[in-house]
C-alpha positions as CSV (number, residue, x, y, z in Angstrom):
1,M,0.0,0.0,-0.1
2,S,1.5,3.4,-0.9
3,D,2.0,6.1,1.7
4,D,2.7,9.1,-0.5
5,A,2.6,12.8,0.4
6,L,4.2,15.8,-1.2
7,E,3.8,19.1,0.5
8,T,5.3,22.3,-1.1
9,V,5.6,25.9,0.3
10,E,7.1,28.7,-1.8
11,G,8.8,31.2,0.3
12,R,7.4,34.2,-1.6
13,D,3.9,33.2,-0.3
14,I,4.9,33.4,3.3
15,G,7.6,36.2,3.2
16,S,10.6,33.8,3.3
17,G,13.7,33.5,1.0
18,I,13.5,29.8,0.8
19,S,11.1,27.3,-0.6
20,I,10.4,23.8,0.9
21,I,9.2,20.4,-0.3
22,R,8.3,17.8,2.3
23,E,8.1,14.4,0.8
24,R,7.0,11.1,2.1
25,T,6.7,7.8,0.0
26,D,7.2,4.2,0.3
27,V,7.3,3.6,-3.5
28,D,10.5,1.8,-4.3
29,G,12.4,3.7,-7.1
30,S,10.2,6.8,-7.0
31,G,11.8,10.2,-7.1
32,P,12.4,13.1,-9.7
33,R,14.2,12.6,-13.1
34,L,17.5,14.6,-13.6
35,H,17.2,18.4,-13.3
36,R,19.1,21.3,-11.8
37,H,18.2,24.6,-10.3
38,P,20.1,28.1,-10.3
39,Y,20.4,27.9,-6.7
40,G,21.5,25.3,-4.0
41,E,19.2,22.7,-2.6
42,T,19.6,20.7,0.7
43,F,18.1,17.4,1.5
44,V,17.3,16.7,5.1
45,I,16.5,12.9,5.3
46,L,14.2,12.1,8.3
47,R,13.4,8.3,7.3
48,G,14.4,5.7,5.0
49,R,16.9,5.7,2.1
50,A,17.5,6.9,-1.4
51,R,20.1,6.6,-4.2
52,F,21.2,10.2,-5.1
53,T,23.1,11.2,-8.3
54,I,24.7,14.7,-7.7
55,G,26.7,15.8,-10.6
56,A,28.9,12.8,-11.5
57,A,28.9,11.3,-8.1
58,E,26.2,8.6,-6.8
59,R,25.6,7.9,-3.2
60,E,23.2,6.5,-0.8
61,G,21.5,8.9,1.8
62,G,19.8,7.6,4.8
63,A,17.9,8.8,7.9
64,G,19.7,11.5,9.8
65,E,21.8,12.6,6.9
66,V,22.0,16.1,5.2
67,L,23.0,16.2,1.5
68,V,23.7,19.6,-0.2
69,V,23.5,20.1,-4.0
70,P,25.3,23.2,-5.3
71,A,23.7,25.6,-7.7
72,D,23.4,24.5,-11.4
73,T,24.3,20.9,-10.5
74,P,22.4,18.2,-12.1
75,H,20.8,15.8,-9.7
76,K,18.1,13.1,-9.1
77,F,17.3,10.5,-6.5
78,A,15.4,7.1,-6.3
79,V,13.8,5.9,-3.2
80,I,15.2,2.6,-1.9
81,G,12.3,0.6,-0.5
82,P,10.3,-0.8,0.9
83,E,10.7,1.4,4.0
84,V,9.2,4.9,4.0
85,Y,11.5,7.7,2.8
86,E,10.6,11.0,4.3
87,A,12.7,14.2,3.8
88,V,12.6,17.9,3.7
89,H,14.1,19.5,0.5
90,I,15.1,23.1,1.0
91,H,15.5,25.2,-2.1
92,E,17.5,28.4,-1.7
93,S,15.1,30.6,-3.5
94,D,11.8,32.2,-2.7
95,H,10.2,30.2,-5.5
96,F,10.9,26.9,-7.4
97,I,12.9,27.2,-10.7
98,T,13.6,23.8,-12.2
99,E,15.3,22.9,-15.5
100,W,14.3,19.2,-16.4
101,L,17.3,17.4,-18.1
102,E,15.6,14.2,-18.8
């Protein structure tokens, strides 16, 4: 049974300079395709695991870890199930700007 939730808040709507995505899913392999932003993005992983591609590097991120993606760096991730992946993605912008690369 899927346990999916995706909540987004753009900073400009609340007077903040950052925007946030809160993600929760138990769907193995789910995650965004390769993309980049003109600002940095920080992933705070609360539960579960995911395989991240950040530029040319690949690594696994798990509960309690913080991963930082520099501005203009192509990145993506895929959830490693079956446990629930829950994370907060912090975008260093008051609104989301995404260039999809695949």
